[in-house]
Phi, psi and omega in degrees: 000133180234152184232119176300153184295335182267006180287145177294145181298336182278352183252142171256130182250122177247127175267122182215198187232140179297140184267014184264247194282180184285359175299322176074046184293139171280141178230155173247125180254119179256119179250111182284165179297337177281351183096352180291137183245133173231150186232132176225166175288149179272110183293344180269354181275125185292341182289321186233347176051039176097348183272148172225163174264182183301321181294317180296318180294336183266008185301326182297338180282355185251011190266000181288169182264008179299127178081002182289148169277113190253344179218154171298149179229127179241117178050043175087358182241138178294151184211170174274168183295318183301314180294318182295315180296318179295322181293317178297313182297314184290322180290321176294317180298322179297316179296316181296317181296325184274322188240353180095165185294339180287354181270002178237159183206153169244137171238112190247196197206150172289359172274347175287153171279162184302321181295321176298310180304314184301313183293320179297316181292321179297317180296312185290309187279324186271333189236320169289324175090024178235151175264014181281059170232122177221173191227155176294348172295341172304331184280347187238329187221011182297324179293325175296317177302310182296320180294316178298317182293321179296320186275316190254350181080006182202150175276076183228114176293123189274006185237168168217178189291338177295337177296335178290338177278340188250345181290156176237352171225121179250118176253115182255101188253117177063036180217126171268071189301325182299330179259322188268332176222061191297329179295321177290321179300317181289333174293320175298317179299321179294323176298319178297323179294323179283331185229086184302341179284345180294147184232152178237128174242127177251129178245106187195135176296338179258150170269097186263179177300332180295335182284350188303322181245015181289146174281335182207131175243118176263099185270073190280163174295135181305137176088001185256013183303323184294322175299319181298314182281330171298318177298323177296315179300316178299315180298319181299322177292315181295328183270008181056041182253012178278150177262091188291326177297314178296315182302313184290324185275328193237359185222164166223162173095005183298316186300313182291321178295319181289323177298315178296321179297318180293323181289323187264339180220067189289343183204163175298324179297319180292320177297318178301318181295321181284314186278344179062045173229153186299143178303320182298324179290321178296315180299320179295316178299312182299321180290321177303313181296316185298325187259002184244108181295315184273078181248130177237131178252112177262124182227154183212224194294331178298336174269311189288318188278075187205151175289353172233032185299318181297319177297322177298316179300315182291330177294328175289311182299323178307316183293325178286321178294321183292339180251005178070023184261068179201146182073015182232152178301136175077015183213151174138163174271117192242110177278125177265112182281155185271327188252160185296331182228032174300322180291321178298323176296325177291324180297323185263004178081035182288350176270152187294342182253019181235161162251171180296159174060038177061031174260159188257137183292333180274000182261114185299321179296317179296319179299321180295318180299311184292316182297319180293316181298316181280346189055046184272147180293330182195161172225142177294148183261349180228160182296151175270192180287128172283168195313301184295317179292330178300315181283335171293321178295327175293315180299325182273357176091001180286322175258127187245354178212133179221141175245116182256127186236121169059035177205166190230070188297339179288356172246318192273334181279161172285160177053052188291337178297319178292324180293320177301314180297320180296315182289326177297331181262356181286133183301327182218120175235115176252134179231124170261124182203161175269344183253144184282317188242103171230170177303324184278319179297337181295339181250012184275148171273324180228130176248133180240121184284116181257154176290152175262177191302325182289345183253351189265157181226127180167212181226158172224160178234129184269187187293340179259022176070027183260122179273128180231154179277136167258117183245137180284147175224002176229147173292155181296142177281133177055232180255022181299144181229160174297147180299320180298324178295315181299312183296314184293326178290325173294318179301318179299318181286345175272358176104012183247037191300318186299325184270358183228032182269059183273146179239350181202160175295325180300320180297318179292319180299318179299320178294316177301314180295320180296320179296327180297334179263351183291123180062023187271289179053040177083004182277347179226138181290327181282105180213105177242028183296343175297343180259006188286347182247011183293147180280171176300322180292319178293324176297318179298323183268002188305125177274159178306131184223141188248139174255159002299143188242124178286172181297336178271012177065027173255147183286149179240132178290122180299138171070006177295334179272003180078008181264130175242180195241024163276169187301326181270003178077009182246157175279159181247128163274130187256123174293126186241119178262108187296150173211147180282164175308147188297320180260116179259161179294160184211172176303327179285322178232085194273355184240150179259124180271132173242138180241161179179205186254167163252175190294314192253001180250163186224128175047238190252031169071002182296334176256301185293336177296345177280342188267118178300320184289325179287337182279352186276335185290311174227110192265346185209156176297146183209164171239139173259136176215157182290147179306324179294323178288326175299317178294319182298320183257012175056050179245130174263160179299127176093354183282151174291138186222134173268125177250129184225144169235183178286354181256338182176189183213161174209167180236126182218171172267141179280149175224106182284126189209135174287358178290338184268148167285155174298141177084006182225149175230162179230134176225130176293159189256005195279327194284155188214186184289346176276339185241354180201150182287328181208058188246014182277108178296328181300338178294336181272327197290135180288146185272019179293141181232161173293131184293340180267310188266340184076010182278136183286161182268077181282349189259003182203096175231124178294132182221167172232160183235149174211126177294144178248134182247090181288159177287325180213157174225157182189181175206163176211155171237141179206151178281352183243140175288121185241168183258117177244026188297340181274355177270142187296321181226129174206152173223137183247144177208154171283139181214099174054043177089358176237170176263134175247140180231129168265140186220157171203150180222155182254005171214148183275189176229148183290330185216099181297322182297314179297318180297314182292319180294325176292322180296321183255036185302315182289324180294328186284345182295117180071018183240166176268131180247117179240143183207160176228132181229133171233096184296329185292319183255009181054053175245136181214134175222139178209154178216147177246121185236127183233121182053038178082355183256139180286123180259324182198154172209154183216142180226128179234140178209164180291344179201161184298330182290342177270000181267147179285168173294156188267325195297320182292329177291316178299325180297329182297335180289347177281339184282134177290334180210130179283140172280168177299321179295320180292324177297318179294323181295330178301309182283334176286337179075025178208149184291151174290166184300324181270016183231073186294153177270114184285341182082181181302143182290130174256310179263105181289326184298320184246010172057053183245129186266169183299314182296322178297315182293314180297321179301317179291323177300313181290312189285325184259357180066040181285136185236002183213161175299322181298320180291326175295315181297320180293322183282317189243348187076354178302130179081002185270349182259271184278334179081003182297333183272001184303318178301323181285330174296321177296321178297320179293322175298318178296317178299315180298323177294319179290338183273009175102004180288000000 
């Protein structure tokens, strides 16, 4: 723990790391003597230089113990740690003794710290003797790993964030950076402000927030990225833009890669025909690339999450190798990872086809190094089951015991209905988690309470290979323990005590660092052995450090010396034969589903779902579709819609948007059975994977749509979390300190008043109950008021268009006492004159809505984002909402302003 010199004596300052995306922002946690916690960006951390996004700024709102798993649970009954650890060890040992080590598996997570990951991988591969350990990072960056290894001979990202300050052409391929990595997006924007000649090209089937300031948006047909980059490689050769000196000295394979590119993308016209984008735009992109030395290509899930993801990655790397744009400042193919420690998991061999310290499971020399270092009885010689195949093996009975750590596969994996059935029938399911009720904990036999990020101590590695300390600043909730402690104690009870007698995260880190240097001698880029002798005190004070790491503990730019990690020391250009997604649309399933994130939420809502401000931007699952498709399928904006694929179905509201291409829809991936009645996108997604990387095809699943016509629709707000499981459609969200529920039903009720009073039975005790009923039009409104304060309210109508706006109602819960006018407005179903409707929240940091911003734009004549920020503070803190502020200015201009 460190304290800046200007900190108040009453405050304790902890420097730690944000637990969200792979940017790896440093944060400062200030804990006042009163116990109040505030969070700001760490200005000394090189990843973010003090900046945070909306999620990072809201972290303090997620620290309560509501919903936490506080004790071990065995077969539905709480237990002590000794019994739980013994039960896990004995049940795993029983399965191994009867069916062999291949009958057990671990499914781990990029939410684990590196030390947790290391111990889990060591136990499974070194002592259980199976490679059946894989990670949810398989879902986000496995294709990038495979692509880098094929081309460079090593899983080493060749760029860092300083390259964003020096590049002059930014190609954002398959990444909505403005929403998913907003701190990096704003760094790019700052470079553009300093260097007006810099250009941004966005390659994405959707028109996202990232496109707002792009010089060119290539809105290509999903799955056609490889044709686009093969065409670029061909164009570079035709335009004499290849770096022949670099090619001859540092690469092999150009001829075969170029031959394939010429055959599959012989002209700009052919690329235009396949990708369905104008020839002029393709030509402009190709010319930008050809004439700009400092070009960086940032790519993420739109590239990786594909049945041809590895080929897409290599088609990008080919263009950088052919022009010598790698290993140099401001240039390179840069994979943006999704999770805070996806990179750390790669370092310790958390994937089923890896060994620790960037060694390969199929390499006999590497196996010998690891086995000797660990003093392990055996090591598997072949890769284990990757994520999707692992759960298929459970369904087929090959895997009979699984330990799931810090992840929620029943929401995040594809084909989740089949996975639920597989886990329900699996003889042993152990889940380590910090939360009590998730889709996955519901099917567990044994639950183990793990610490959450504020309680954990260790390290994480971000997308630029920078290792940062995660420092605890809160005591553990209940009986929660570190994941490394849980794993090592189970290992001891399985008979491996000598090799798992760990007492601290620092001890594990030193072992991890020492292994990175074992048998290395420059043969592997991942080498942090210079840190293997640090003391506990030095570990506590460890500053962010980037690998490859020299003996003097200074970072080395990868590939700057022209050395690669294939046997001949050269990089490989890979011939890539493009192919479309395996499942194409059909008359039965005529639309292609694309999945992804929203701006303010993270993964499956277990953390961000606690934050009222983060829940206001996008409050419910939705699908976006083009206006022509809405007309085609007779869908209006906002109607309930059933979306179905051959694997499953879900229910969402439609959102008609010109952001979508015709024939395609988009649905966010966050919602689950705790927050929606039928909101799991994973139930739809096809389980097809990339044959090289094993990464699933989240970006292209054929689906069909059908409008749903409920008998009634409604919503309610309440200070208490309530059970609506008997209602056909519901979505839950945090709203200004209360819970908000959207509802719809396909059958009515004989007495709405009786139903509502039963629902709010506890709220009504000692409270005033007021209601309005119109039996003829099926309208019902009611409110529960206690000591002048609003406790709950409910609104029912025959259709959504008869329901009032929500935001002004949620605001009433902030008032300690309702005025007479406010009480009347409740039953009238409309805000009072002095109670304006702010509209949907745009700026989460300052809780500012769309209507408020538009009103100021019109009334004050605001013409810039800066003037909006000065007037309202919107966009002045984290800046995540800046793209939407620009959109509102554009909208106001089109509206006659």
